Structures are given as C-alpha cells and as structure tokens.
mmCIF file of the C-alpha atoms, coordinates in Angstrom:
data_MODEL
# 
_entry.id   MODEL 
# 
loop_
_atom_site.group_PDB 
_atom_site.id 
_atom_site.type_symbol 
_atom_site.label_atom_id 
_atom_site.label_alt_id 
_atom_site.label_comp_id 
_atom_site.label_asym_id 
_atom_site.label_entity_id 
_atom_site.label_seq_id 
_atom_site.pdbx_PDB_ins_code 
_atom_site.Cartn_x 
_atom_site.Cartn_y 
_atom_site.Cartn_z 
_atom_site.occupancy 
_atom_site.B_iso_or_equiv 
_atom_site.pdbx_formal_charge 
_atom_site.auth_seq_id 
_atom_site.auth_comp_id 
_atom_site.auth_asym_id 
_atom_site.auth_atom_id 
_atom_site.pdbx_PDB_model_num 
ATOM 1   C CA . THR A 1 1   ? -39.753 -7.667  -1.522  1.00 0.00 ? 1   THR A CA 1 
ATOM 2   C CA . ASN A 1 2   ? -38.060 -8.461  -4.863  1.00 0.00 ? 2   ASN A CA 1 
ATOM 3   C CA . ALA A 1 3   ? -34.487 -8.902  -5.724  1.00 0.00 ? 3   ALA A CA 1 
ATOM 4   C CA . LEU A 1 4   ? -35.257 -6.390  -9.058  1.00 0.00 ? 4   LEU A CA 1 
ATOM 5   C CA . PHE A 1 5   ? -37.159 -3.616  -9.665  1.00 0.00 ? 5   PHE A CA 1 
ATOM 6   C CA . LEU A 1 6   ? -38.400 -1.983  -13.170 1.00 0.00 ? 6   LEU A CA 1 
ATOM 7   C CA . ILE A 1 7   ? -38.029 1.305   -14.298 1.00 0.00 ? 7   ILE A CA 1 
ATOM 8   C CA . GLY A 1 8   ? -39.826 2.465   -17.643 1.00 0.00 ? 8   GLY A CA 1 
ATOM 9   C CA . GLY A 1 9   ? -42.733 1.198   -19.582 1.00 0.00 ? 9   GLY A CA 1 
ATOM 10  C CA . ASP A 1 10  ? -43.458 -2.035  -21.609 1.00 0.00 ? 10  ASP A CA 1 
ATOM 11  C CA . SER A 1 11  ? -45.876 -0.021  -24.100 1.00 0.00 ? 11  SER A CA 1 
ATOM 12  C CA . ALA A 1 12  ? -48.995 -0.604  -21.687 1.00 0.00 ? 12  ALA A CA 1 
ATOM 13  C CA . ASN A 1 13  ? -48.014 -0.668  -18.008 1.00 0.00 ? 13  ASN A CA 1 
ATOM 14  C CA . PRO A 1 14  ? -44.979 1.678   -16.786 1.00 0.00 ? 14  PRO A CA 1 
ATOM 15  C CA . SER A 1 15  ? -42.973 1.122   -13.711 1.00 0.00 ? 15  SER A CA 1 
ATOM 16  C CA . ARG A 1 16  ? -41.434 3.351   -11.452 1.00 0.00 ? 16  ARG A CA 1 
ATOM 17  C CA . ALA A 1 17  ? -39.106 2.804   -8.289  1.00 0.00 ? 17  ALA A CA 1 
ATOM 18  C CA . LEU A 1 18  ? -38.885 4.243   -4.914  1.00 0.00 ? 18  LEU A CA 1 
ATOM 19  C CA . ILE A 1 19  ? -35.320 4.250   -3.122  1.00 0.00 ? 19  ILE A CA 1 
ATOM 20  C CA . LYS A 1 20  ? -34.236 5.593   -0.152  1.00 0.00 ? 20  LYS A CA 1 
ATOM 21  C CA . PHE A 1 21  ? -30.964 5.666   1.946   1.00 0.00 ? 21  PHE A CA 1 
ATOM 22  C CA . ASP A 1 22  ? -30.108 6.672   5.256   1.00 0.00 ? 22  ASP A CA 1 
ATOM 23  C CA . LEU A 1 23  ? -28.328 10.026  5.390   1.00 0.00 ? 23  LEU A CA 1 
ATOM 24  C CA . SER A 1 24  ? -28.603 10.370  9.360   1.00 0.00 ? 24  SER A CA 1 
ATOM 25  C CA . SER A 1 25  ? -24.757 9.924   9.041   1.00 0.00 ? 25  SER A CA 1 
ATOM 26  C CA . LEU A 1 26  ? -24.259 12.934  6.636   1.00 0.00 ? 26  LEU A CA 1 
ATOM 27  C CA . PRO A 1 27  ? -23.446 15.983  8.644   1.00 0.00 ? 27  PRO A CA 1 
ATOM 28  C CA . SER A 1 28  ? -26.220 18.549  8.182   1.00 0.00 ? 28  SER A CA 1 
ATOM 29  C CA . ASN A 1 29  ? -23.705 21.130  7.338   1.00 0.00 ? 29  ASN A CA 1 
ATOM 30  C CA . ALA A 1 30  ? -22.001 19.226  4.600   1.00 0.00 ? 30  ALA A CA 1 
ATOM 31  C CA . VAL A 1 31  ? -21.348 20.763  1.178   1.00 0.00 ? 31  VAL A CA 1 
ATOM 32  C CA . ILE A 1 32  ? -22.029 18.573  -1.374  1.00 0.00 ? 32  ILE A CA 1 
ATOM 33  C CA . SER A 1 33  ? -19.286 18.617  -4.596  1.00 0.00 ? 33  SER A CA 1 
ATOM 34  C CA . SER A 1 34  ? -20.612 15.532  -6.062  1.00 0.00 ? 34  SER A CA 1 
ATOM 35  C CA . ALA A 1 35  ? -23.604 12.654  -5.615  1.00 0.00 ? 35  ALA A CA 1 
ATOM 36  C CA . THR A 1 36  ? -24.398 9.857   -7.788  1.00 0.00 ? 36  THR A CA 1 
ATOM 37  C CA . LEU A 1 37  ? -26.809 7.103   -7.539  1.00 0.00 ? 37  LEU A CA 1 
ATOM 38  C CA . SER A 1 38  ? -25.691 3.740   -9.145  1.00 0.00 ? 38  SER A CA 1 
ATOM 39  C CA . ILE A 1 39  ? -28.417 1.344   -9.926  1.00 0.00 ? 39  ILE A CA 1 
ATOM 40  C CA . TYR A 1 40  ? -26.868 -2.038  -11.268 1.00 0.00 ? 40  TYR A CA 1 
ATOM 41  C CA . ALA A 1 41  ? -29.164 -2.907  -14.809 1.00 0.00 ? 41  ALA A CA 1 
ATOM 42  C CA . THR A 1 42  ? -29.490 -6.746  -14.982 1.00 0.00 ? 42  THR A CA 1 
ATOM 43  C CA . VAL A 1 43  ? -32.324 -7.000  -18.040 1.00 0.00 ? 43  VAL A CA 1 
ATOM 44  C CA . ASP A 1 44  ? -32.969 -4.777  -21.169 1.00 0.00 ? 44  ASP A CA 1 
ATOM 45  C CA . GLU A 1 45  ? -36.597 -4.800  -21.925 1.00 0.00 ? 45  GLU A CA 1 
ATOM 46  C CA . ALA A 1 46  ? -36.333 -1.803  -24.164 1.00 0.00 ? 46  ALA A CA 1 
ATOM 47  C CA . THR A 1 47  ? -36.813 -0.948  -27.527 1.00 0.00 ? 47  THR A CA 1 
ATOM 48  C CA . THR A 1 48  ? -36.569 2.795   -27.553 1.00 0.00 ? 48  THR A CA 1 
ATOM 49  C CA . ALA A 1 49  ? -34.093 5.546   -26.148 1.00 0.00 ? 49  ALA A CA 1 
ATOM 50  C CA . SER A 1 50  ? -35.165 7.336   -22.902 1.00 0.00 ? 50  SER A CA 1 
ATOM 51  C CA . THR A 1 51  ? -34.058 9.259   -19.653 1.00 0.00 ? 51  THR A CA 1 
ATOM 52  C CA . ILE A 1 52  ? -34.608 8.256   -16.009 1.00 0.00 ? 52  ILE A CA 1 
ATOM 53  C CA . ARG A 1 53  ? -35.320 10.835  -13.784 1.00 0.00 ? 53  ARG A CA 1 
ATOM 54  C CA . VAL A 1 54  ? -34.725 11.365  -10.072 1.00 0.00 ? 54  VAL A CA 1 
ATOM 55  C CA . TYR A 1 55  ? -37.588 13.300  -7.946  1.00 0.00 ? 55  TYR A CA 1 
ATOM 56  C CA . ARG A 1 56  ? -37.377 13.841  -4.322  1.00 0.00 ? 56  ARG A CA 1 
ATOM 57  C CA . GLN A 1 57  ? -40.389 11.996  -2.334  1.00 0.00 ? 57  GLN A CA 1 
ATOM 58  C CA . ILE A 1 58  ? -42.470 14.260  0.000   1.00 0.00 ? 58  ILE A CA 1 
ATOM 59  C CA . ARG A 1 59  ? -44.893 11.529  0.881   1.00 0.00 ? 59  ARG A CA 1 
ATOM 60  C CA . ALA A 1 60  ? -43.530 9.002   3.846   1.00 0.00 ? 60  ALA A CA 1 
ATOM 61  C CA . TRP A 1 61  ? -43.709 5.796   2.305   1.00 0.00 ? 61  TRP A CA 1 
ATOM 62  C CA . THR A 1 62  ? -43.377 2.426   3.533   1.00 0.00 ? 62  THR A CA 1 
ATOM 63  C CA . GLU A 1 63  ? -41.071 -0.513  1.969   1.00 0.00 ? 63  GLU A CA 1 
ATOM 64  C CA . ALA A 1 64  ? -43.985 -3.063  2.756   1.00 0.00 ? 64  ALA A CA 1 
ATOM 65  C CA . GLY A 1 65  ? -47.176 -0.895  1.918   1.00 0.00 ? 65  GLY A CA 1 
ATOM 66  C CA . ALA A 1 66  ? -45.603 0.954   -1.203  1.00 0.00 ? 66  ALA A CA 1 
ATOM 67  C CA . THR A 1 67  ? -48.016 0.100   -4.253  1.00 0.00 ? 67  THR A CA 1 
ATOM 68  C CA . TRP A 1 68  ? -48.743 1.682   -7.653  1.00 0.00 ? 68  TRP A CA 1 
ATOM 69  C CA . ASN A 1 69  ? -52.080 2.834   -5.564  1.00 0.00 ? 69  ASN A CA 1 
ATOM 70  C CA . THR A 1 70  ? -50.964 3.618   -1.979  1.00 0.00 ? 70  THR A CA 1 
ATOM 71  C CA . TYR A 1 71  ? -47.869 4.798   -0.236  1.00 0.00 ? 71  TYR A CA 1 
ATOM 72  C CA . ASP A 1 72  ? -48.522 2.592   2.882   1.00 0.00 ? 72  ASP A CA 1 
ATOM 73  C CA . GLY A 1 73  ? -50.658 -0.040  2.227   1.00 0.00 ? 73  GLY A CA 1 
ATOM 74  C CA . SER A 1 74  ? -53.757 1.590   2.747   1.00 0.00 ? 74  SER A CA 1 
ATOM 75  C CA . THR A 1 75  ? -53.665 5.523   1.989   1.00 0.00 ? 75  THR A CA 1 
ATOM 76  C CA . SER A 1 76  ? -53.673 6.512   -1.842  1.00 0.00 ? 76  SER A CA 1 
ATOM 77  C CA . TRP A 1 77  ? -51.144 8.594   -3.595  1.00 0.00 ? 77  TRP A CA 1 
ATOM 78  C CA . GLN A 1 78  ? -52.547 11.734  -4.830  1.00 0.00 ? 78  GLN A CA 1 
ATOM 79  C CA . THR A 1 79  ? -51.908 10.427  -8.272  1.00 0.00 ? 79  THR A CA 1 
ATOM 80  C CA . ALA A 1 80  ? -51.553 6.784   -8.832  1.00 0.00 ? 80  ALA A CA 1 
ATOM 81  C CA . GLY A 1 81  ? -47.933 5.782   -9.192  1.00 0.00 ? 81  GLY A CA 1 
ATOM 82  C CA . GLY A 1 82  ? -46.878 8.443   -6.750  1.00 0.00 ? 82  GLY A CA 1 
ATOM 83  C CA . PHE A 1 83  ? -45.880 11.310  -9.062  1.00 0.00 ? 83  PHE A CA 1 
ATOM 84  C CA . GLY A 1 84  ? -48.711 13.713  -7.841  1.00 0.00 ? 84  GLY A CA 1 
ATOM 85  C CA . ALA A 1 85  ? -47.418 17.019  -6.814  1.00 0.00 ? 85  ALA A CA 1 
ATOM 86  C CA . LEU A 1 86  ? -48.132 16.045  -3.119  1.00 0.00 ? 86  LEU A CA 1 
ATOM 87  C CA . ASP A 1 87  ? -46.538 12.929  -3.668  1.00 0.00 ? 87  ASP A CA 1 
ATOM 88  C CA . CYS A 1 88  ? -43.247 14.157  -4.947  1.00 0.00 ? 88  CYS A CA 1 
ATOM 89  C CA . GLU A 1 89  ? -41.702 17.079  -6.289  1.00 0.00 ? 89  GLU A CA 1 
ATOM 90  C CA . GLN A 1 90  ? -42.058 17.643  -10.278 1.00 0.00 ? 90  GLN A CA 1 
ATOM 91  C CA . THR A 1 91  ? -38.646 19.077  -10.669 1.00 0.00 ? 91  THR A CA 1 
ATOM 92  C CA . ASP A 1 92  ? -35.954 16.279  -10.959 1.00 0.00 ? 92  ASP A CA 1 
ATOM 93  C CA . ILE A 1 93  ? -32.667 16.627  -9.124  1.00 0.00 ? 93  ILE A CA 1 
ATOM 94  C CA . GLY A 1 94  ? -30.657 14.208  -11.470 1.00 0.00 ? 94  GLY A CA 1 
ATOM 95  C CA . SER A 1 95  ? -31.281 12.310  -14.814 1.00 0.00 ? 95  SER A CA 1 
ATOM 96  C CA . ARG A 1 96  ? -29.359 9.986   -17.229 1.00 0.00 ? 96  ARG A CA 1 
ATOM 97  C CA . ALA A 1 97  ? -30.182 8.955   -20.672 1.00 0.00 ? 97  ALA A CA 1 
ATOM 98  C CA . THR A 1 98  ? -30.908 5.576   -21.340 1.00 0.00 ? 98  THR A CA 1 
ATOM 99  C CA . THR A 1 99  ? -30.248 3.845   -25.098 1.00 0.00 ? 99  THR A CA 1 
ATOM 100 C CA . ALA A 1 100 ? -32.386 1.147   -26.653 1.00 0.00 ? 100 ALA A CA 1 
ATOM 101 C CA . THR A 1 101 ? -29.617 -1.443  -25.766 1.00 0.00 ? 101 THR A CA 1 
ATOM 102 C CA . GLU A 1 102 ? -27.840 -0.504  -22.866 1.00 0.00 ? 102 GLU A CA 1 
ATOM 103 C CA . THR A 1 103 ? -24.859 -2.775  -21.752 1.00 0.00 ? 103 THR A CA 1 
ATOM 104 C CA . VAL A 1 104 ? -26.508 -4.806  -18.757 1.00 0.00 ? 104 VAL A CA 1 
ATOM 105 C CA . ASN A 1 105 ? -24.667 -6.564  -15.547 1.00 0.00 ? 105 ASN A CA 1 
ATOM 106 C CA . ALA A 1 106 ? -23.315 -3.294  -15.037 1.00 0.00 ? 106 ALA A CA 1 
ATOM 107 C CA . PHE A 1 107 ? -24.120 0.045   -12.866 1.00 0.00 ? 107 PHE A CA 1 
ATOM 108 C CA . LYS A 1 108 ? -25.702 2.889   -14.209 1.00 0.00 ? 108 LYS A CA 1 
ATOM 109 C CA . ASP A 1 109 ? -24.901 6.281   -12.658 1.00 0.00 ? 109 ASP A CA 1 
ATOM 110 C CA . ILE A 1 110 ? -27.070 9.242   -12.119 1.00 0.00 ? 110 ILE A CA 1 
ATOM 111 C CA . SER A 1 111 ? -25.621 12.181  -11.203 1.00 0.00 ? 111 SER A CA 1 
ATOM 112 C CA . LEU A 1 112 ? -27.478 13.999  -8.325  1.00 0.00 ? 112 LEU A CA 1 
ATOM 113 C CA . THR A 1 113 ? -27.511 18.072  -8.518  1.00 0.00 ? 113 THR A CA 1 
ATOM 114 C CA . PRO A 1 114 ? -28.059 19.320  -5.238  1.00 0.00 ? 114 PRO A CA 1 
ATOM 115 C CA . THR A 1 115 ? -25.473 20.711  -3.006  1.00 0.00 ? 115 THR A CA 1 
ATOM 116 C CA . THR A 1 116 ? -26.785 20.195  0.598   1.00 0.00 ? 116 THR A CA 1 
ATOM 117 C CA . LYS A 1 117 ? -28.160 17.500  2.719   1.00 0.00 ? 117 LYS A CA 1 
ATOM 118 C CA . ALA A 1 118 ? -31.377 19.388  2.886   1.00 0.00 ? 118 ALA A CA 1 
ATOM 119 C CA . GLY A 1 119 ? -31.320 19.747  -1.017  1.00 0.00 ? 119 GLY A CA 1 
ATOM 120 C CA . ILE A 1 120 ? -30.494 15.797  -1.775  1.00 0.00 ? 120 ILE A CA 1 
ATOM 121 C CA . ASP A 1 121 ? -33.269 14.504  0.276   1.00 0.00 ? 121 ASP A CA 1 
ATOM 122 C CA . LEU A 1 122 ? -36.511 15.809  2.303   1.00 0.00 ? 122 LEU A CA 1 
ATOM 123 C CA . GLY A 1 123 ? -36.011 12.453  4.113   1.00 0.00 ? 123 GLY A CA 1 
ATOM 124 C CA . ASN A 1 124 ? -38.476 10.021  2.027   1.00 0.00 ? 124 ASN A CA 1 
ATOM 125 C CA . GLY A 1 125 ? -36.051 9.261   -0.511  1.00 0.00 ? 125 GLY A CA 1 
ATOM 126 C CA . TRP A 1 126 ? -37.092 9.274   -4.176  1.00 0.00 ? 126 TRP A CA 1 
ATOM 127 C CA . LEU A 1 127 ? -38.864 8.387   -7.137  1.00 0.00 ? 127 LEU A CA 1 
ATOM 128 C CA . LEU A 1 128 ? -37.247 7.115   -10.220 1.00 0.00 ? 128 LEU A CA 1 
ATOM 129 C CA . LYS A 1 129 ? -39.343 7.296   -13.637 1.00 0.00 ? 129 LYS A CA 1 
ATOM 130 C CA . THR A 1 130 ? -38.540 7.649   -17.363 1.00 0.00 ? 130 THR A CA 1 
ATOM 131 C CA . ASP A 1 131 ? -39.767 10.795  -19.380 1.00 0.00 ? 131 ASP A CA 1 
ATOM 132 C CA . ASN A 1 132 ? -42.320 8.737   -21.669 1.00 0.00 ? 132 ASN A CA 1 
ATOM 133 C CA . GLU A 1 133 ? -43.847 5.524   -19.895 1.00 0.00 ? 133 GLU A CA 1 
ATOM 134 C CA . ALA A 1 134 ? -45.964 4.950   -23.013 1.00 0.00 ? 134 ALA A CA 1 
ATOM 135 C CA . LEU A 1 135 ? -42.516 3.763   -24.850 1.00 0.00 ? 135 LEU A CA 1 
ATOM 136 C CA . ALA A 1 136 ? -40.931 0.070   -24.564 1.00 0.00 ? 136 ALA A CA 1 
ATOM 137 C CA . ASP A 1 137 ? -38.083 1.851   -22.752 1.00 0.00 ? 137 ASP A CA 1 
ATOM 138 C CA . ARG A 1 138 ? -37.881 -0.730  -19.112 1.00 0.00 ? 138 ARG A CA 1 
ATOM 139 C CA . TYR A 1 139 ? -35.084 -2.107  -17.526 1.00 0.00 ? 139 TYR A CA 1 
ATOM 140 C CA . ARG A 1 140 ? -34.817 -4.293  -14.497 1.00 0.00 ? 140 ARG A CA 1 
ATOM 141 C CA . TYR A 1 141 ? -32.221 -3.549  -11.813 1.00 0.00 ? 141 TYR A CA 1 
ATOM 142 C CA . SER A 1 142 ? -30.922 -5.061  -8.688  1.00 0.00 ? 142 SER A CA 1 
ATOM 143 C CA . SER A 1 143 ? -32.948 -3.938  -5.550  1.00 0.00 ? 143 SER A CA 1 
ATOM 144 C CA . SER A 1 144 ? -31.604 -3.712  -2.027  1.00 0.00 ? 144 SER A CA 1 
ATOM 145 C CA . ASP A 1 145 ? -32.850 -7.350  -1.845  1.00 0.00 ? 145 ASP A CA 1 
ATOM 146 C CA . ALA A 1 146 ? -30.461 -8.789  -4.527  1.00 0.00 ? 146 ALA A CA 1 
ATOM 147 C CA . THR A 1 147 ? -28.509 -11.764 -3.809  1.00 0.00 ? 147 THR A CA 1 
ATOM 148 C CA . THR A 1 148 ? -24.918 -10.197 -4.738  1.00 0.00 ? 148 THR A CA 1 
ATOM 149 C CA . ALA A 1 149 ? -24.718 -7.404  -2.147  1.00 0.00 ? 149 ALA A CA 1 
ATOM 150 C CA . ALA A 1 150 ? -22.140 -5.690  -4.682  1.00 0.00 ? 150 ALA A CA 1 
ATOM 151 C CA . ASN A 1 151 ? -24.948 -5.156  -7.243  1.00 0.00 ? 151 ASN A CA 1 
ATOM 152 C CA . ARG A 1 152 ? -27.362 -3.196  -4.594  1.00 0.00 ? 152 ARG A CA 1 
ATOM 153 C CA . PRO A 1 153 ? -27.985 0.059   -5.253  1.00 0.00 ? 153 PRO A CA 1 
ATOM 154 C CA . LYS A 1 154 ? -25.607 2.524   -3.803  1.00 0.00 ? 154 LYS A CA 1 
ATOM 155 C CA . LEU A 1 155 ? -24.971 6.334   -3.226  1.00 0.00 ? 155 LEU A CA 1 
ATOM 156 C CA . VAL A 1 156 ? -21.796 8.234   -3.320  1.00 0.00 ? 156 VAL A CA 1 
ATOM 157 C CA . ILE A 1 157 ? -21.609 11.388  -1.617  1.00 0.00 ? 157 ILE A CA 1 
ATOM 158 C CA . VAL A 1 158 ? -18.409 13.456  -1.764  1.00 0.00 ? 158 VAL A CA 1 
ATOM 159 C CA . TYR A 1 159 ? -18.725 16.637  0.489   1.00 0.00 ? 159 TYR A CA 1 
ATOM 160 C CA . THR A 1 160 ? -16.664 18.965  2.487   1.00 0.00 ? 160 THR A CA 1 
ATOM 161 C CA . LEU A 1 161 ? -17.498 20.501  6.020   1.00 0.00 ? 161 LEU A CA 1 
ATOM 162 C CA . PRO A 1 162 ? -17.532 24.513  6.646   1.00 0.00 ? 162 PRO A CA 1 
ATOM 163 C CA . VAL A 1 163 ? -14.175 25.990  7.750   1.00 0.00 ? 163 VAL A CA 1 
ATOM 164 C CA . GLY A 1 164 ? -12.364 23.682  10.140  1.00 0.00 ? 164 GLY A CA 1 
ATOM 165 C CA . GLY A 1 165 ? -13.937 20.712  9.174   1.00 0.00 ? 165 GLY A CA 1 
ATOM 166 C CA . GLY A 1 166 ? -11.255 19.200  7.068   1.00 0.00 ? 166 GLY A CA 1 
ATOM 167 C CA . GLY A 1 167 ? -10.581 17.987  3.573   1.00 0.00 ? 167 GLY A CA 1 
ATOM 168 C CA . ALA A 1 168 ? -13.000 16.119  1.078   1.00 0.00 ? 168 ALA A CA 1 
ATOM 169 C CA . MET A 1 169 ? -14.936 13.338  2.479   1.00 0.00 ? 169 MET A CA 1 
ATOM 170 C CA . VAL A 1 170 ? -16.588 10.586  0.723   1.00 0.00 ? 170 VAL A CA 1 
ATOM 171 C CA . MET A 1 171 ? -19.580 8.513   2.023   1.00 0.00 ? 171 MET A CA 1 
ATOM 172 C CA . THR A 1 172 ? -20.719 5.171   0.301   1.00 0.00 ? 172 THR A CA 1 
ATOM 173 C CA . LEU A 1 173 ? -24.291 4.108   0.845   1.00 0.00 ? 173 LEU A CA 1 
ATOM 174 C CA . ARG A 1 174 ? -25.165 0.591   -0.084  1.00 0.00 ? 174 ARG A CA 1 
ATOM 175 C CA . HIS A 1 175 ? -28.771 -0.926  0.079   1.00 0.00 ? 175 HIS A CA 1 
ATOM 176 C CA . GLY A 1 176 ? -29.712 1.887   2.279   1.00 0.00 ? 176 GLY A CA 1 
ATOM 177 C CA . ARG A 1 177 ? -27.268 1.653   4.875   1.00 0.00 ? 177 ARG A CA 1 
ATOM 178 C CA . PRO A 1 178 ? -23.767 3.466   5.380   1.00 0.00 ? 178 PRO A CA 1 
ATOM 179 C CA . SER A 1 179 ? -20.876 1.576   4.678   1.00 0.00 ? 179 SER A CA 1 
ATOM 180 C CA . ILE A 1 180 ? -17.816 3.528   4.708   1.00 0.00 ? 180 ILE A CA 1 
ATOM 181 C CA . ILE A 1 181 ? -17.317 7.269   5.591   1.00 0.00 ? 181 ILE A CA 1 
ATOM 182 C CA . ALA A 1 182 ? -13.521 7.950   4.953   1.00 0.00 ? 182 ALA A CA 1 
ATOM 183 C CA . PRO A 1 183 ? -11.672 11.262  4.144   1.00 0.00 ? 183 PRO A CA 1 
ATOM 184 C CA . ALA A 1 184 ? -10.861 11.523  0.156   1.00 0.00 ? 184 ALA A CA 1 
ATOM 185 C CA . SER A 1 185 ? -7.282  11.626  0.935   1.00 0.00 ? 185 SER A CA 1 
ATOM 186 C CA . GLY A 1 186 ? -6.653  8.948   3.920   1.00 0.00 ? 186 GLY A CA 1 
ATOM 187 C CA . ALA A 1 187 ? -6.505  9.870   7.588   1.00 0.00 ? 187 ALA A CA 1 
ATOM 188 C CA . GLN A 1 188 ? -9.306  8.464   9.899   1.00 0.00 ? 188 GLN A CA 1 
ATOM 189 C CA . VAL A 1 189 ? -11.522 5.779   8.263   1.00 0.00 ? 189 VAL A CA 1 
ATOM 190 C CA . ILE A 1 190 ? -15.334 5.485   10.406  1.00 0.00 ? 190 ILE A CA 1 
ATOM 191 C CA . ARG A 1 191 ? -17.080 2.289   9.742   1.00 0.00 ? 191 ARG A CA 1 
ATOM 192 C CA . HIS A 1 192 ? -20.700 2.068   9.808   1.00 0.00 ? 192 HIS A CA 1 
ATOM 193 C CA . GLY A 1 193 ? -23.380 -0.506  9.526   1.00 0.00 ? 193 GLY A CA 1 
ATOM 194 C CA . ARG A 1 194 ? -22.369 -4.285  8.295   1.00 0.00 ? 194 ARG A CA 1 
# 
C-alpha cells in the first residue's frame, strides 16, 4: 500500500481512489443530519479547476487486489477504472469543487448527502474521481497508510436515533476504523478501535 493516493488527471493518465470505512457501529436506524468525508491534500499537480465526486461502490473490491483493471486482483471491473454501471452508482452522493491552486497540507471536506446508513454506503465504500479526467487537475492525498495518523482520511457523521434514542450523536471514523462515538452535547463517550 501507499502513503498517498491520487485523484484527477495529468492530461493523459486519470487517477481515481477507492475508500472504505467500517460503519458497523453506526446504528441501522440512524437519521443522518450531516456526513463529511475529509481527505488531506499533500501535493498540487493541477493546472485547472475541477470537481471531485464521491460515488457509492457496488462491487466488493479488495485493498490488496484493486487496480485500474481488476477489483480483486483477478476479476475485471465492468469498465476499467471501476466506473461502470455494475461497478459503482452513476450518481454522486457528494462533491467538492477544486481550484487550480488549492492549499496543500490541509483537509479538503466533501459533504455527503444521504440521510440514512443504507443511503451512505452499500457496504463497499466509495469511488472518488474528478469530472473531467482529461484535464491536468490531479492532487495527491494522504491515505490510510500515511505516517501521520492525523492526516489519514476521516468521516464525521452527525446523527440522531428515532424516538427515545437520545440527542444528536457524532461519529468520527479515521482510516477505516471507528475512533470515537460521542453524544454531541456531553453524556456518555464510547471509545472504539485504537
């Protein structure tokens, strides 16, 4: 694995990213009021503006096996790059415009639109890609293997539970594992992961 991942194009070679978080501790009946994916930009290789979009992944890919051509090291995507209709949904669940001169060494937040656990993830994570991969719009971001743990991708979900479930809860996931679930206004803190 690599400490960085790329999203965008360099005028000839597009780069996309697959990302997945363990959402098993998010209650299935959670009503999500906000969900934000944050990725840490480290290198700006862009000369044009673009938009990063997040798509729910349909195929169950493996981290060790996913490449541009295969999702598990041996089985081909429907379309190379994992963006076929059988690979991932074709409508994004979140996006973020980027400029040709983004600030690096900073998190870039992408607001996600789903309001339910089932709506936010099909269990296979997401594909991140830019709108026009023929442009020179590529950035490098810290991956889940980044040396600095604080720079790894994170997902923050604010949610409530139906009647009797208490107030707003905040769930922060880093590098694919839950780190803290806590009520937004104090009370009980439940710690997960490492």
